[in-house]
N, C-alpha and C positions, 0 to 999 in steps of 0.2 A: 444638591450637584445633581445635575443632567449629565447622562453617559451616552456615548454615541448609539447603543442599540435598544435604549430605553424602550419598551412595551414590544420589541419585537421577538418573535418566534423563530429560531434558525436549528434547521435538523443537521445532527452530525451523524453521516453514516458510515464512519472508519468501524471496524471492529472494536467491540467494546473494550480490549485492551488497550487500544492506539487512542480511544475518545477522550480521556479525561482531561486533556490537557485544553483542548480545544473548547470543551465543553463548560471547564471551570473559568475560561478566559470569556467566554462570551455572558456567563454570570456576572463577573468581575466587571463588565460593560452595561449593565444594566438588562440583558437582554435575556431571554428564558433559552436552554439548550435541550432539545429532543434528541438524547442519544437513540437513535436507529440503527443498528449493524446492518447493512445489505448485504455483509459477508460473515456467515456463521463458522467461525473458526473451531476446529478439534482436532485430536489427534489423527493420524492417518491409520485407517484401518487394519494396516498389515505393516507390523514393525519389523519385519523381517528386512527389508532393504537397507533401513537405515543401521540395525544390528552388524548387517554385514558389512557396510562402508565404515562403521567405526571399527571392525576389526582387521582393515587394512587402512586404516588412517594413515600410516606411516608411508604407504606408497604415493600419496597425493602432495603436488608441489603447490596446489590452489585451492582452498575451500571459497565458494561464493556463497554467499548467505542473501537470500532474493528478499526478505522482509525481516521485520523485528519477529513475526510470526515464527519464520525459519530459525531463528534463534534460540526463540523460548520452546521450539518443539523439536531442538536435535540437541541442543548443548547439555542440559540436563542429563541426558540418556549418554552423551559422550563423557562428561566429565564422572559421572557413576561408577564409569568402569576405568578410565584413564585420565592421564595428564593431557591437554592439549599440545602437540607436536612442536617444537619450537620452530622447528624447519616450514612448518606449513603456513603461508602465507593467508590470511583471510581477507576476501573482499567483499563488499556490500555496494548495492546501488544507490542506496538513502541513507541521511545521517541519522534516522530514527534507527535503523539498523546498527549502525555504530553506536548509538548510545545503549543498545540494547546488548552488543557485544561486550562494551566495557563492562557492565552490568557483571558479566562473568568473567571478568578480568582478563579479557582478551582485547589486545590493542594493536598499534601498527596495521591498519586496516587502509586495504587500498579501495580508494574510492574517489568517483568522479568529481571535479571541482564547482562546476556550473549547473550542470543539467544531470538529473536525476533519474536515468532510465537505463535498459540495457545497450542502447545504442553508444549513451556516453561511456557507459563502463568499457565495452568493446574498442572504444577508440582511445582509450590508454593504452602507453606503451608498456604495460607487464603484461597487456593480453594480447601483443602481435604473433604472429607466426612464429618470428624468430625466437621468442621467449617461451611460447608454450609447446613448439612442435616436439612430441614424441614424450610430453609431460603428461601426467594424470591430474585431472581437472574433477573436482567433487563441486555439483551444483545441489544445493539443498533449498526446497522450496514447497510449494502447495502443489496439491493434484492440478491437472490441467494446466492452462496458461500458455504464454507465447514459447515458442520453442528457439526463437533467433538466437539466443545466447549459447544454447547447446549446438545446435547445428553451425553457426558461425565458428566458434572453437573446434568443432571437427575438421570443418574444412579448412582450420588453420593447422591443424596435424593434431591437435590433443586428442588424449583420450580421455573421455568425459563420461561420469556417472552422473546422471541426473537423479536426486532421490526424492519422491514426494514423503515429506515427515508431518503434513496434516493435509486437512482436508478442509473446503470452502465450499461453504452452501448457503443457497438465497433461503431466507426467512418463510414463513409458511403463508404470510399475507403481510398486507401492509395498513391494516386497520388504524393503527393509530397515527399515521401521516393521512391516510383517507379521512378521518374525523377531523383532524385540522382544516383541511382544505374545505372541507363540507360546512363549517365553522367560520372560513375566512380568516383563519388565524396563523395560517403558514406562510411567513413571509420571506426566507431564503433557506436554501439546501445546500451543503457541503458533499461533493460525491470526490472520493479519491482514487477511483478506478474504473475504467470503463467496463469490467466486467458487473461492478456494483451499479452503475447505470442501467445495464441492462435486465438484471435482475429488479430494479424499481421499474421500468417499464413495462416488465411482465407482471408486475402484480398489482397495476393499478385499474381501475374500472374508468371507464369514458370520460366522466367528470371529472375526474382528477388528473388523467393523463391531458386535459384542456389546460388544468391548472397550471401543470408542471410546466407545459410551454410556455408559461408566461411568468415563472416564478425564478426571481433570480438564483442561479445555481454558479456555485464558485467549485471552479477545478483547479488541480495544481499542475496539470500537463495539456501540451496542444494536442496529443492524441485523444485523451478524454474530450478535450472541446470540441473536436471535430466531430467523434462520436455523438455527443450531444446535439451538434447543429445537424447531423442526420438524422436525428428522431424528431428535428422540428423544433427544438427548444429554442426561444426567443433572447434569451436574456443567461447568455452564457459568458461568464466573468473568469477569464484565465488569471490565477494568480502566481505568484513565484511560488518554488516548491515548499514542502514541507507545512508544518504548522505557521512557523514564522510568516512565509508567504500568505498563507491564506489568511492570517489574522491581517495584514497587512491590507489586503484586498477588501476585508469586510469593513475594516474602517474608512478606507478611501473611498467606498459605496455611496452614490447618492440616494440616501435613504428615502429624502423627500420626494422623491418621482413615485416611490411604489405606493 
């Protein structure tokens, strides 16, 4: 029985802990998935800010988890010392983070309904000035990244503590990808953040940069698509959000043209 991805090698660049579902699905469709994280995730170098936030957890009204990595690098420390405060409302940018929270027994998560980014979260009624003014908000995130969420909530009158509970680093090189491109065996790549894309571009030699510009690149957000086109990529396919959206876009792609 033929599958939609027979003979195709597709690179999944999510952090390793979030790559398994996509990789397994690609295999089920007859393809070969190469998991090559463009963001290596590790615990924050300094645990003190997270520990300080845990000590005052009861003072917060809202706790925003930026990603599943934020959940996995903060909640074990929280739950090792105390229960989650019943009055503390959790919020998340995407459904993957909601799933990660559920694994720790935390539900009733504030989540955007159609688009999953900081802008969509900030548009929710629960994050407007009338609600957050003079309230304390905890943002659990990786080092670096966008400041839009914290800055906007401060402008709305909230007292915001943004705590980096994990680090993100680029891999040392892209040798596995370059070997596939040099062999003509890399058919598509899935990129789930603009930061990952920047890392990839910075790692490639000139030959592979040229290959990247003509390789189908699946991205789940308009901002990443815009970044990809700014780098000169010619086959940028914007999917729906999360793994389900990416899977649907990969299936719908006309592979006969490649």
